[in-house]
N, C-alpha and C positions, 0 to 999 in steps of 0.2 A: 506495500500501499505505500500511497504516494504524501512525505511530511510537508510539511506545508507551512511556510514563514511570510509574513507580513513584516514588509520594511518601512519601516516611520521614522522623516529625518525630523529634529528639533534643535534650529539653529539658534541657538541661543547662549549669548555671551554675556547675559546682563550676572550674572555670579562671578565676575572676574574682571580686572580692570585694561589686562591683555586683550586687544579686538584680535578675530582672526578665527577664533572657534565657528563664528557665523557659517561659514566656507567648510567646516568639518563636511557636512552630508556630502555636500557636491561632492568633494575630494576624496570620500570613499566610493563614491558609486563611478564619479571617473574612471579611480584607479581598478575599478572591475569586480566590484565584491557581488552583485547581481546575476554576472555573467559566470563566476566561481561556484556561484551556491545553485547557481541554475543545472550546473555540468554535474553538481554531486549529484541530482537525480531531486532534487527538493523543488513543488511546486512554490515561485516567491509573487506575493504580490505587494509591488513599490506601490505605495500609496502614498510619495509625495513627502513632502515638508509642511509641517503645521505652521500658522502664525499668530501673533496677535495682535491686538491694535494698538493704537498709542492710549496708555494708562494716567493717570491721573497719579500724580508722585502720592508717594507717602511716606509720613516723616518718621520715625523711632529713636528712641529713649540713646541709643546707642548711635551716637553721631557719626562713626566712623562706618554704618550702614549704609549701601548704595544702593539703587535700582531696585526697591523691594517692591514697586508697587507691579512692576515686570516681571520678576521671581513669582512673587504671588499667584498673577497670572498664568503666567506658564507652567506652574504646579498642577495648577486646576483643571488645565485642558488638555495633561499629559495623562494628569491621574483616570480620568475618562476615555482618553484616546488608548493607551494603553491596558485599562482594563478590557475592552472592547478588543481588542489586537491577541491579547493573551485568550480569551474566548472563545476568538473564531480561527485561531490558527496552533500550531506544533510550536513554536520558537519564534515568534516574536522579537526582532531585534532594534533596535532603539539607535539612531544614530543622530549623538550631539556633536557638535554644540558643549557647553561648557558642563562639570558634576552636577551643579544645581539641576541640571535635568532630570537624575535620579530618584532627586524630592517625589517628584511626580509618578516616572515610571514602578520604583518599590510599591511607593502610593497604588497606585491601580491595579498590581499585579498583586499584591495582596488582599484586595477587595476581593478579586477573580479568587484568589486560595481561599478565601474566609466560602464564598459562596458555594463552592468545592467542598467545603468540610477539611481543609488539607491544609496543614501545614506548612507556610513561607518559610523558605532556610536562604540568606546569601552570602554569595561567596565573589568577599569586597578586594580586587585586585590593585593594588593603589600604593604610592608613596605617601599618603595620608587618611590617615582615620576619617576626616570629612566630620567631626563631632561637635564641632563649635554647635551654638545656638548662639540665638540674634545678639543675646548679654556677651555670649564673651567673645565674639570674632575680633579680634583685633584689626585686621586689615578691612573687615565689613566685607570683603568678598563673598557671597553667599553660595559660589559653591561649595565652603569648607562645613556646610551645616547638612547635608543629604539625612546622613547617616541617624544623626540625634533626632530629624522631622519624623524620620519613619517608624525609629523606632518609639518615639513618643518619650523623647528622654530631654529634658528641659522649656523654656517657655518660647513658645512658637505661636501666640495668639493671634501677630500678623500673617499668619500665612493661612490657606484652607483647613477648614478642621480637618482630622485625620480620623477615618472610620474605623479602618483597622488598624492598629500598631505590629509593628512584626519586635519579636520576643529578642531580646539580645544575646539570651543563648544560643540561638541560632542561626549569627553571622559567623561566618569565619571570614578574616583579615589577612594578606596573603603579600609580600612585599613594601609594607611600611617600613616609614624610614625619617619621616618627619612628624613630631607629634608636638605639638603646643600643650604646655604643661595641662590646662582645662581638659583637652583632650586624654590626656594622660589619667588622670584624674577620674574623667567618668570610663572611662578602660576600667581599673581597677573597682570604680565603684560597682560596678554593675556585670563583671566577669567573663567581658566580653574575649572571645579566642581570637589573639592576636599571634600571628607569623613574623616578627619584624626580617630583614637581609640577615643577621646575624642567623637567626635559626634556620633559615634555607641552607646558608652556606652550611651548618652544623648538621643537619639533617636531611637536606635533600627536598622536593616539593612533593614529591610521590606517600611518603607517611603522612603528611600533617592530611594530603588532600583524602588519601583514603580512607581514614580516620572521620573526618570531615562527611564525604560520599556515604560514609555506612552508617552513619546517624539518619540521613537524608532519606536514606531507603527503607531504615528500622522508621523510622516515622511517618514513610507512604506522604512525605514531601514533596513537595514540585520547590525548585531551584534557580534562583534568580542569579546572573552573573553580571556586575558589574563591572567593566574593565575601562581603569583609566588609560591613556598611554605612558604617562608616567609610572606607572608600574615598572615598565622597561627600563634596560639604561641609553639614559639618551645617547652613547656612543651609536648605537641602531638606532634611535626613534628621535630625535631631534627635536621636532618638531609637537612640541609642547610648550606652554608658556608658564610651567612651574615644575623645568628640571631638575632634579635630586641624582647625584651620582653615587653609583650601586645598585642599580634596581639590577630586573629581571634579565637573563641574556635571553640571545634569540635559541638558544634549547629549551632552556626551561616554560619559556612561555609556550611553547610547541607540544612541550610534552603536556603539559599542564590542560592545554586545551584535548590537546587526543586522547589523555586522561576522561577528561569528561565526558567526550565524545561515547567513548567506551562504556564508560559509566550507563547513558542514557537518562540521566535523570533531569538535565536542563532546560527548562520549560522558557526561561527569555532569559537575554541579553542586552546589554548598553555597551554601546561605542564612544565612549567622552571625549574629553579635550584636545582633539586633532586640531592642529591649528598649521593651516598649508602655508601659510604665510613666511613661518617658521622649518618648513622642510627645503631637505636636500632632494630635489629633482623627483618629490612624490616617493622617495624611499620611506616616509613611516607611514603614510597612506596604504602604497604597497605591502607591508607587512603587516598590518594590520586586517587587510582582506586576506590575507595569506592565513595568519591567526585565526580570523575567521570559521574559515574552511577548514582548518582543521579540528577546530569544533562542530564541521556542520558535517566529516567525514573523510577529510580527506589524507591519506596515510602516504608516507615517506615514500614508496613503492609508487604511487602515483604520481611523484613532482617530477617533471621534466628538467632536466639539464641538460646542458647542452655541452658538448664531446668538443675536444679539441683534437683529437688520435687523428 
């Protein structure tokens, strides 16, 4: 039976100071994402890019917060569309845009999971935990808030009401290497599972990933994967505005995606923070497309390599 995927773009950059993420969805399409997934036997429905209209400015007690009204509007729109996409396809893919997008996509797929009566788990592949509330962010960049919002941690009265919060015990963060003090306190307070790059260096990616997948399967859960470009080392993926040295390698990233494919538990995917303005002749966009293809079923023996014989 042919599996289906809805592709939905969210050219959002209200959550960051660095312009360019608005071009992320177009860059992934240009790099061949749709063709790659179709070639793997998936039925792909590209629903294009979402958009919001002009918003009346919203003030906040934290003067650093910016573009609050626009981010709120994006979250509300994405929550509704992500819930619908999850109900209508086997593995919807949401193309960002900055990571504030995931506040909406996670809220939407959490509502879908609740309607099915199944728990939602989240694999967070990122250099940052994005656990700030509107009160604790010092930069005011709201791409640092989606996990806290989706888990109902902190004051988010200015965001859309959250109908179904994700249990923090069902989070697994990998690749973390930049954590602010407020985020660190929240990780400890709620016992969030975090595998930073030192842990990955010591144990590899398979052991913690296998243990987390086993938990998802045991609970008959759904799994949302949120992939930030800065999860990768900037040496192989320069097209991101929040580069942090020491990220995942090409081999580690592909192993994670292939392992997730083998497990068959992923039910939705975010691809975020791709900034083509910072790329080198499309190399990061092409890599992200290749990683997505690994999650959708491409194997090493399927990869065409150039012969110099």
